[in-house]
N, C-alpha and C positions, 0 to 999 in steps of 0.2 A: 529797654524792657528787662526786668529782672528775670533770672532763671526760674522757670516753672518748677514746682517742688512736689507735685503729686502725680503718681503713675499707677495705672492698673495693668497688671500682667495677667494675661489670659492663658492659662496652661502651666502646669507644674512639672514638665519634663526637664530634660537637661538644659535647654535654652532658657526656659522661663525661670527655673531655679537660679541659674547663673546670673541672669539679668537682675533678679531680685536681690541677690546677695551683694552684687557690685553697686547697685544704686543705693541700697540701704547703707553701705559703707560710706557713701558720699553724703549721707544725711538726707536723702530724698525719701519722702513718705511713699511707701509702696503697699498696695493691696494686691494679693495674689488670689485668683480664683481657679479652681481645678474641678473638672467635671466628675472625676472619679472620687468616690467616697474614701477609698483607701490610698489615694495619692499615688497609685501605681507602685506601691511599696513591695508588692510580691510578684509583679509581672515580669516575664522574660526569663531567659536561661543564662546567657553570658554576653559579654561585650569585650571587644578588642579595642584597647585605648592606645593609640600610637603617641609619639612624643609631643606632637602639637596639641593633642587633647590634654596630656599631662601638664603641659605648660599653662593652660587655662586653669586646670584644677589647682595648680600651685598658686596662681593668682587669686583664686577663690578662698585660699587658706585651708584646703582640705587634702593637700597632697600627702601629708603624713598618714592620715587615715586610709587613703587609697593605697599607699605603698604597703601598709600593714595588712590590708584586707585582700589585695590582689596578688598576682604572680608575675614578676618581671622576667623578661627574656629578651634575647638580642638577635635571634636568627629565625629563619623560616625554612622548612624543608619541603622539597618537592619529591613525591614518591610515585611509583607505579601503583596501579590498583592492588597488586599483591603485597604491597608494603615495602618493596625494595626502594631504598633511598637513592634517588637519582642525582640530587643536588642540594646543597645547604648553602644559603646565602645569608650574610649579615644584614640585619635590618638597619635602615638609615635612622639615625637619631634626629627625627624631625623637630624635637623640642629643645635641641641643644645637647651638648656633650655632658651636661650635668644631670640629665634625666635619662631613665632607661629608654631604650628604643621602643619597647612595647610592654604594656601591662594587661594581662587578662584578668577579668573580674566577673563575679556573679552580678548580673545586672541589678537584681533587687538590692544588693549590698551597696552599689554605687548610688542608687536612688535614695536609700536610707541615709547615707552620708550627706547628700545634698539637702535632703529634707531637714536634717538636724541643723545644718548651716543656715537654712532659710529661717527656721524657728529662732535660732540664736540671733539672727540679724534684727529681730524686732518687727519684721513685716507682719501685716495683718493677713491671715490665711483663712479662706473659706472653702471647704471641700464639698463636693456634690453640687456645685454651683456653676451655672453657665451664664454667659452674657445673652440677654434676650433681645436688646436693641441698643444701638449706638446712634446718638444724634450729635452732630458736630456743629459748633459755632466758632466764632473768631477766636475764642479764648481756650477752647478745649473740647472735650467730649463728655456728654452725659450718657451714662451707661445704666440701663435697667437690667437687673439680674433675676434669675429664676427663683431666688430665695426671697423676692419681694423688695430687695434693697435697691436704692438708686444713688449714684454718686457722680460728681463732676470731677474730671481728671484733666490735667494739663497734657497727658499723653497716655495712649493705650498701646501696649506692646502685645502683639498677637503671637503667642508661642503655642498655639493649639494644634500643631501637628499637620500631618498630611491632609486630613480631611477638614482643614480649618474652616469653620463656619464664619469666622471673622473675615478671612480673605474674601469669601463670597459676599459677605454683608457690605464690604466697602467697594464692591464693584470690580474686583480682580477676578477674571473668569477662569484662570488657569486651574487645572485639576491634574492630579497624578495620573500617569498613563502606564499600563503594564509593559514591561520589557519583553515578556515571553518566558521568564524564568520564575521559579519558586524555590523556597528553601524550607527544609525540615530541621528543627533545632531541638536539642534536649540537653539538660544538665545531667552529669553523671560523675561517679567517682573517677579520680585520675589514676591510671595505671602507673606502676613503678617504672621509672625510666622515661616517662613522657615529660619533656622539659621545654617544649617549644610548640609553635604551630607547625603542623604538617598539612600539606595539600596534595591530594591525589587527583589527577585529571584523567578522565576516561573511565571505562567501566559503565555500569548502567546509569550513573549520574554524571553530570558535567563536572562537578567538584565534590569531593568528600574531604572534610577537614575537621580539625579540632583545635582548641586553644585551652591551655591550662588556666584556671581561674583562682586557684589557691593551692596550698600544699596538698590538699586532698580532693580537689574537684576540677572539672573541666566542663566546657560545653562543646558538643559535637554537632555537625551539620552536614547535610547532603543537599545538593542543588540539582534540580531537574527542570524540565519544561513544565510551565504552569498548567494546571488542570482545572476543570470546572469544580469549584469548591463545593457546589451543591451535591456533587457525586462523592464527596469525601466526608462521611459522617465523622464527627470527632471521636467516636468510639473506635474508629479504625486507625487512628493516627499512629499508634505504636506499631501496629502491623505493617502499615505502609512504609514507615521509616526503616523498620527492621528489614523489610524485604529488599530495600536498596543497600543498606549498610552491610548486610551479610556477605556481599560480594567483595569486600575490601579486607586486605590483610594487615600485617603489622600489629598495631595496637587495637585495630577495629574489632576483632572477635571479642576481646574483653569489654570494650565499650558497648557492643551490640547486646551483650548479655543483660545490660541494664535498661534496654529500650523495651519496657514492658507495660508501663502505665500510660495510657493515652492522654490522661489529663496533664502529664508532664511534657508532652510533645507539642511544639508550636509549629504551625504551618502558615507561611505568608508568601504572597507574590512579591517579586521585585517590581518596584515602580520607579519612574523618573519624572521629574518636573523641575523647571527653572523659570521663575517669574522674571520676565525681561522688562526693561524700561524704568521701573522704580518699584520699591518694596513698601511704599506708603501711599496713603490717601489722606491728606490733611494731617491730623494729629493721631493717626493710627498707623503703626509701622509693624511689618512682619519680621520675624526672626526664625531661624531654624527650619524645620520641615515645613512650616507654613509657607516659606519662600522658595525652598529647593529640596529635592530629595534625589537619591541615586541608589543603585544597587550596592550592597555591602562588599563588593569585590575589592575595594581598596580600604575597607574598614574606616571610612571617614565621616559617616553620618553624624554621630554625636560630636566629633571633633569640630566639624564645620559649624554645627549648631551653637556650640559653646563659644566658638570664635566670634560668631555673629553677636552674641550677647556681650562679650568682652569689648569688641570694637564699638558697638552702639553705646554702651555705658560710658566708655572713655570719651566718646564724642559729646554725649549729653552733659557730662560733668564738666567738660572744658568750655562749653558754649554759654554765652550770655543769653542767647535767644534760641528757642526751639522752633524752627520754621522750615519751610520746604527745602531751602538750600542745604540745610544741615542733613535732612533725611535723604536728599538726593546724593549728597557727598558720601553718606554711609553706604548707599547702594553702589556707587561707583567704586568705592574702596573694596567692597566685598565681591562684586560680580567678577572682577578680574581674577580672583582667587578661587571662587566657587565653580565658575564655568568649566575650567580645565578638569577639575576633579569629577564633576558630574559627567562630562563627556568621556573621560577616560574610563570611569566605572562602567558606563553603558557600553563602551566599545569593547572592553574585555569580555563582557557577557555576549555581545553580538558576534564576536569572532567564534565563540564556542557554539552558539546557535547555528551559525553558518558553516561550521565544520572547517574553519580555516586552520590548516595544520602548521603553516609557517608564520603565524602571527607573532609579532615581537612583543609579547606580553611583558617579559622582564624589562625591556627597554622603555615601554610606555609607563610601567609602574615606577621605574627608576627616575624618569624625567619628572613625573608628577610629584613623587615624594620629595625630590630635591627642591622643587619649588616651595613645598610646604615647610622647609626649614626656615624660610624667611618669616619675620614677624608678620602677623595678619594686618 
């Protein structure tokens, strides 16, 4: 059997964009559909990219743009709520010694870089479009879309995120579950002297932290117990975040001055999910948040998603036949790497929810990040 040559990617986030770029490089015809008309080009505040994420971005051919657009650093500080520095630790270079330990970026900027790379790859892109139905046969998948088009593909890659409708459509019942925590985020100007991520534990929030995202910007966040979202009108978002942030010292007073526009504040719950057994049904395979998600306590969500795309694309381009054994091998290769990260990310948050004062958070983080130095 010759290698199938047509793929539909559903979802234009980090995983879907990465898969599209890599498959197009191998000469495979790719259609990408994305539900959002704007391709999420303006959504989000900031993102922390550790070395294993940078390794994939280099493989995608966009590392130079990322390096120029972001802010690299190599340490994380732990502070008291009043801003007193308690400890500074070197970040592990999980992408290898030839890449920075960490790069902070404005999330929209990363998305725009990936969008440009997808466009340049020659993939067919349709925005504001969803998959309406998927019908599988022995040779592939017929997909009908909301724009009235229909196509037959050798493979469908479901990269449509936490609430993946594709996951449900192929009979995988897993859904994200809240962990009990929520996060407020905002992009803001970077104060002079702020050159790394600092994390404050304690005070009115479980965590108050920030990450530089360029020479002039950062994103800041505070983590608390999740609340009924219906009781939080979006018009109150700036007030709610500012009420928590004002209790923190160090660089926080200057950051807090900029928490004024509720439309610039993002509020989300922490979720967890890990699909077990397999990440495919027939010729439809899950990548990224459609297959797994975890709290950002280890800043590994985007990294794991892009790793999925890298591994899957590598396996697809090397195989003569795309069949169950290949997709199961993809799952087996990824689950042993993804599960420890999901479990560690959830455990760090649970220790805080439970008020465990002697939890070995540094030890757990160190063991997990050391594992991520290995190639996926």
